[in-house]
C-alpha positions in Angstrom: 30.4 58.9 9.3 31.6 55.4 11.1 28.8 55.6 13.9 26.2 55.9 10.7 28.5 53.2 8.8 28.6 50.8 11.9 24.6 51.2 12.6 23.9 50.6 9.0 26.4 47.6 8.9 24.3 46.4 12.4 21.1 46.6 10.3 22.4 44.6 7.3 23.6 41.8 9.9 19.8 42.2 11.9 18.6 41.5 8.1 20.8 38.8 7.3 18.8 35.8 9.4 15.4 37.0 8.0 16.9 36.7 4.2 18.2 33.5 4.7 15.4 32.1 6.3 13.0 33.4 3.1 15.7 31.9 0.6 15.5 28.8 2.7 11.1 29.2 3.2 11.2 29.4 -0.7 14.0 26.5 -2.0 12.1 24.3 -4.1 12.5 20.4 -2.2 12.5 17.7 -4.4 10.8 14.1 -3.6 10.8 11.3 -5.6 7.5 8.2 -5.7 8.1 4.6 -6.8 5.0 3.2 -7.3 3.7 -0.8 -7.4 1.6 -0.1 -10.4 1.5 0.6 -14.1 0.6 4.6 -14.6 -2.5 4.2 -16.6 -3.6 1.6 -13.8 -6.7 3.6 -11.8 -5.6 2.5 -8.4 -2.2 4.7 -8.7 -4.1 7.1 -10.2 -5.8 7.5 -7.2 -3.4 7.5 -5.2 -1.1 10.4 -6.9 -4.2 12.3 -6.7 -4.5 11.7 -3.1 -0.9 12.3 -2.7 -1.0 15.9 -4.0 -3.9 16.7 -2.0 -2.4 15.9 0.9 0.7 18.1 0.2 -1.5 20.5 -0.9 -3.4 21.0 2.7 0.1 21.2 4.0 1.5 24.2 2.6 3.1 22.6 -1.0 2.7 23.0 -4.4 4.0 21.6 -7.2 6.8 23.1 -9.2 6.5 26.4 -6.3 8.3 25.0 -3.2 8.4 21.4 -4.3 9.3 18.6 -7.3 7.7 15.3 -7.5 9.2 13.3 -9.5 7.0 10.1 -9.8 8.4 6.6 -11.3 6.2 2.8 -12.3 7.1 -0.1 -12.1 4.0 -2.0 -13.1 5.5 -4.9 -10.1 8.3 -5.7 -12.0 11.1 -7.0 -9.8 13.6 -5.8 -12.0 12.1 -2.9 -13.0 11.6 -1.8 -9.0 15.2 -2.8 -8.1 16.8 -0.3 -11.9 14.1 2.8 -10.8 15.7 2.6 -6.8 19.5 2.6 -7.8 18.7 5.4 -10.1 16.2 7.5 -7.8 19.0 7.0 -5.5 21.6 8.5 -7.5 19.4 11.7 -8.4 19.7 12.3 -4.6 16.6 13.6 -4.0 15.7 15.5 -0.5 13.3 12.4 -0.1 11.6 9.4 -1.5 8.4 7.7 -0.9 7.9 4.2 -1.6 4.7 1.7 -1.9 4.7 -1.7 -1.2 7.1 -4.1 0.7 9.2 -5.1 -2.5 9.4 -1.1 -3.0 10.6 -0.3 0.1 12.9 -3.7 -0.1 14.7 -2.3 -2.9 14.9 1.7 -1.3 16.4 0.3 1.9 18.9 -1.7 0.1 19.9 1.3 -2.2 20.1 3.5 0.7 21.0 4.4 4.5 21.3 8.2 4.3 18.5 9.5 2.0 14.7 9.6 4.4 12.3 7.1 2.9 8.5 7.6 3.7 6.6 4.2 3.5 3.2 3.7 2.7 1.1 0.4 2.0 3.7 -1.8 3.3 3.4 -5.3 5.3 5.2 -5.7 8.7 7.9 -3.6 8.4 9.0 -4.8 11.5 9.4 -8.4 10.5 10.6 -7.3 6.9 13.9 -5.6 8.5 12.7 -2.2 7.4 12.2 -0.8 10.9 13.9 -1.2 14.6 10.3 -0.8 15.9 7.3 0.5 15.1 7.2 3.1 18.3 10.7 3.8 17.4 12.1 2.9 13.4 15.6 4.0 14.2 17.5 4.4 10.6 16.2 6.3 7.8 12.5 4.3 7.2 9.2 5.6 8.3 5.6 5.0 7.2 2.3 4.1 6.9 2.0 0.0 7.2 -1.0 -1.9 5.8 -3.1 -5.3 6.6 -2.6 -6.3 10.2 -2.3 -10.0 10.8 -5.6 -9.9 12.9 -7.4 -9.2 9.6 -6.7 -12.3 8.2 -9.1 -13.8 10.0 -11.9 -12.1 9.4 -11.4 -13.2 5.4 -12.2 -16.2 6.1 -15.4 -15.4 8.3 -16.4 -13.5 5.9 -15.5 -15.9 2.6 -17.6 -18.2 4.9 -20.6 -15.6 5.6 -21.3 -15.0 2.0 -20.2 -18.6 1.0 -21.9 -20.7 3.7 -21.1 -24.0 1.2 -17.3 -22.9 1.0 -15.1 -25.8 3.3 -11.3 -25.2 1.4 -9.7 -22.0 0.8 -6.6 -21.1 -0.9 -4.5 -18.5 -0.4 -3.2 -17.5 -3.5 0.5 -15.1 -2.9 3.3 -14.7 -5.2 6.2 -15.7 -3.0 8.2 -12.4 -4.3 6.3 -9.6 -3.5 4.5 -11.5 -0.6 7.5 -12.2 1.9 5.1 -11.9 4.7 2.6 -15.1 4.0 3.7 -17.1 6.7 1.9 -14.6 8.8 -0.8 -14.6 7.4 -0.7 -18.4 7.3 -0.7 -18.0 11.4 -3.6 -16.2 11.2 -5.3 -18.5 9.0 -4.9 -21.1 11.4 -5.9 -19.5 14.1 -9.0 -19.2 12.5 -12.0 -20.8 15.0 -12.4 -24.7 14.5 -16.4 -23.6 14.2 -16.3 -22.3 10.6 -15.1 -25.9 9.9 -12.5 -24.7 6.6 -9.5 -26.8 5.5 -7.0 -23.6 4.3 -4.2 -24.7 1.9 -1.4 -22.7 0.1 -0.6 -21.9 -3.5 2.7 -19.9 -4.8 2.4 -18.2 -8.0 4.9 -16.1 -10.3 3.1 -15.6 -13.2 -0.4 -15.7 -15.0 0.1 -19.3 -16.1 0.9 -20.4 -12.8 -2.4 -17.9 -11.7 -4.2 -20.2 -13.9 -3.0 -23.7 -12.5 -3.7 -22.7 -9.1 -7.3 -21.2 -9.7 -8.1 -24.8 -11.9 -6.9 -26.9 -9.3 -9.3 -24.8 -6.4 -12.1 -25.0 -8.8 -11.7 -28.7 -9.5 -12.2 -29.4 -5.7 -15.7 -29.4 -4.6 -16.6 -26.5 -2.2 -13.8 -24.2 -2.4 -12.8 -20.6 -2.1 -10.1 -18.4 -2.8 -8.3 -15.4 -0.7 -5.8 -13.6 -3.3 -2.8 -12.1 -0.5 -3.0 -8.5 -0.7 0.4 -7.2 -2.5 1.5 -5.4 -6.1 1.8 -9.0 -8.2 -1.9 -10.2 -7.3 -3.7 -6.0 -8.0 -1.2 -6.2 -11.3 -2.6 -9.7 -12.6 -6.4 -9.1 -10.7 -8.0 -8.6 -14.7 -6.8 -12.4 -15.1 -8.0 -13.3 -11.3 -11.0 -12.0 -12.1 -11.7 -13.6 -15.1 -10.8 -17.1 -13.5 -13.0 -16.9 -10.8 -15.7 -15.8 -13.0 -15.3 -18.7 -15.7 -15.1 -21.2 -12.9 -18.0 -19.7 -10.3 -15.0 -19.6 -7.2 -16.0 -17.2 -4.5 -12.9 -15.2 -3.8 -12.1 -12.8 -1.1 -8.8 -9.5 -1.5 -7.5 -6.7 0.4 -8.2 -4.3 -2.4 -11.2 -2.4 -3.3 -10.6 -2.2 -7.0 -10.6 -5.8 -7.2 -14.4 -5.3 -6.4 -14.7 -2.4 -8.5 -13.9 -4.0 -11.6 -15.8 -7.1 -10.9 -14.9 -9.2 -8.4 -17.0 -10.4 -5.6 -16.1 -9.2 -2.2 -13.2 -6.9 -0.3 -12.2 -6.0 2.7 -9.2 -4.0 4.2 -7.5 -0.4 4.8 -8.3 2.5 2.4 -5.1 2.7 0.3 -5.7 5.8 -1.2 -6.4 7.7 2.3 -3.4 6.0 3.6 -1.1 7.9 0.4 -3.2 10.7 1.6 -2.1 10.6 5.1 2.0 9.6 4.1 1.8 13.4 3.0 2.1 14.2 6.7 5.4 12.6 7.0 6.8 13.8 4.5 6.1 17.8 5.5 7.5 16.7 8.9 10.8 15.6 7.1 11.4 17.8 5.0 10.3 20.9 7.6 13.8 18.9 10.0 12.1 16.2 11.5 14.1 12.8 11.5 12.6 9.3 9.8 13.9 7.7 13.1 11.7 8.6 15.6 8.6 9.4 13.6 6.4 6.3 15.0 5.0 3.6 12.0 1.4 5.0 11.3 -1.3 1.7 11.1 -4.2 2.2 9.4 -7.6 4.4 10.3 -10.2 3.6 7.6 -11.3 0.2 6.4 -13.9 -0.6 3.8 -16.1 -3.6 3.0 -17.1 -3.9 -0.7 -19.4 -6.2 -2.2 -20.5 -6.8 -5.5 -24.0 -7.6 -5.8 -23.8 -8.7 -9.4 -20.8 -11.2 -9.2 -22.8 -12.7 -6.3 -26.3 -13.3 -8.2 -23.3 -14.6 -11.1 -22.2 -16.9 -8.8 -25.5 -17.9 -7.4 -24.9 -16.2 -4.1 -27.7 -14.4 -2.0 -25.6 -11.9 -0.1 -26.7 -12.4 3.8 -28.7 -8.9 5.1 -26.7 -8.6 7.8 -22.8 -8.7 5.6 -24.9 -5.9 3.6 -25.4 -4.0 6.6 -22.3 -3.9 7.0 -20.8 -2.8 3.8 -19.1 0.2 3.2 -19.8 0.4 -0.7 -22.3 -2.1 -2.6 -21.7 -2.1 -6.2 -24.6 -3.2 -8.8 
């Protein structure tokens, strides 16, 4: 009788790890995702879908083994900080943040909850990670613009609008603290381009109008809209003003051109967000952000709007058209 009891107990003990493993496998993990745009913005909607697809491919299903809380900030810095604080207090298993201002707010709010960032410029220079290969701390993720890309913007705007002699980099100093790196790259452009570069910091739509009007009043002007959430959230105002003043402009986000801007060249943001799901998966399964190297973009896209080019009186060179990944007519 005692022997049977012992065997029974032994069998039960052997089953404990299996039961615990099964319980762990079915535990619902909580992930928060803080976005830099409004909820109905086409760009953020595409990112939400891509993130879900990335997780699904790795075996995560919403409301079965994972819950995702999406927060939308519309690029408002006050809302970003408040949302970051609230999300940290809710103690999710992991937080995903898109864009430099959001990651800055999350880093300030927590040093313990794992953070996976995406679409972030210069994470080392901004102090988010110690290095790309060894991030250290509780943050890692996926970058956006590599500095050498900035010089290509200058080359492309000259290629599509050869008459341009003066280009202004328009940026928000609050959401683009990395702009000095952009200026260094623009300053390193070949002298053969014969382009003078200036800057125009803006903080609201009134200042955007003043900046673009000033560029347009100088002969042979062009515009570079810095790739950040502020510019993207105000892209319709920017496009309306560049169209009004017949000003050639280039940006880093495809969504600008899809909605009427002239040309964009930059990483595929939707692909970056989709790829970030892999780090969410690995961290939820036990890996540490400190040891996951920061990854750079792998897919880039050149998008040209021929209708806008025609409205500006520009003829797109066949060589540039041949390199385009997407042509909007």
